[in-house]
N, C-alpha and C positions, 0 to 999 in steps of 0.2 A: 401717554407715550405709546406709540404703535410698534408692532413687531417689525423687524427688518424686512422680512420676505412676505409682506402681506398685500402685495399688489394683485391685480387681477390675473396676472400671468405667473404668479409665484407658485412654485411646485415644492413639494416636500423635499428635504435634503436627501433622504434615503427612501428607497422603496420599502414597502412592508416585506419582512422576511417570510419566505415560504416555509412551511413546515417540511422538514426533511423526511422523505419516505424511505422505508426499508426496501432496498432493491435486492431481489432474489439473486441476481448475478453476482453482486458483491458478497452476499452471504455464501454462495456456492464456491466462489474463489477462496474466501477465507477458510471455509471448511476443507477445501482441497489442500490448501497449504498446511493447515493443521494436521490433517490426516497423513500427508506425505512426510512431514517432519517427525510425527510420532512413529510411523512405520520405519523410518530411517533409524531412529534411536533404538527401536526394538531389534531391528536386524543387525545393527552394530553390536548390541549386547549379545545377541545369539551367535554372531560370528566369533566374538571373543570366547564365548563358552565352547563352541565347537572347536576352536583352535586349541584351547587347553585340553579338550578331550582327545584331539588328534595327536597332540604331542605326548599324551599319556599312553598311546598305543592303539587306539581305535582307528582302524583304517577307513571305515565308512564316514567318520566325522570329517575327513578331508573334502569329500563331495558336498556335504552340508555346509562346510565352511566356504567353499567356492560359491555355492548357491546363495548363501546369506550375504556374501560380499557383493556379488553382482546385484542382488536385490537392493542392498543398501545404496549402492552407486545409482541405481535407477531411481530410487525414491528421492535421493538428494537432488538428482538432475531435474526431476519433475517439480520439486519444491522450488528450486532456483529458477525454473522457467515460469512458475505461477506467481512468484513474488513480484516481479516487475509489472505483470498484468494487473495485479491487485493494486499496486501503488498508482499505476496510471489511471485506473478506474476511480480510485479514491480521489485523486487530484481533479479528474473531470467532474466528479460528483460535488466536490467542494467548490469548484469554480461555477457550476451551474446553480448552486444554492444561493450564491451572492449575485444578484442580478445587475448591480451597478459595478462597473469596473473602477478600480482605484486609479487615480491619475498618477503618473510617474513623479517621483520626487526630483524635480529639476531645480537648480539654483535660480533664485529670483534675481532679476537684474536690479542693480542699485538705482534707486530713484523711481522705480515702478515702470509701467509700460510707456508712459509718455516720455520719460527721459531716455529710453532706449531707441526712440525713433530718430 
């Protein structure tokens, strides 16, 4: 018994998978997002601490509270701007890794191609 696709024009069903390489741009984006989120968390914690100190009577803590709040907002803004870029690049990287596009799942006509003519 012979294989189904063993003619002289038969091609393999799927191309060989390419090994995925580590891309420095993806690594840099991931590190940037991580750094921005960690800095945001630290600045929020510092703002809470400065706020409690300011309510306790230290007048200089109000300025530090304002600076920590503005810094936390900036870090969160940067993180929220980098996350979509990272997701977009990851999707591009995933799409380029699979070289064969998948066909859309369309409903098949009843009776096959000849019956639909």
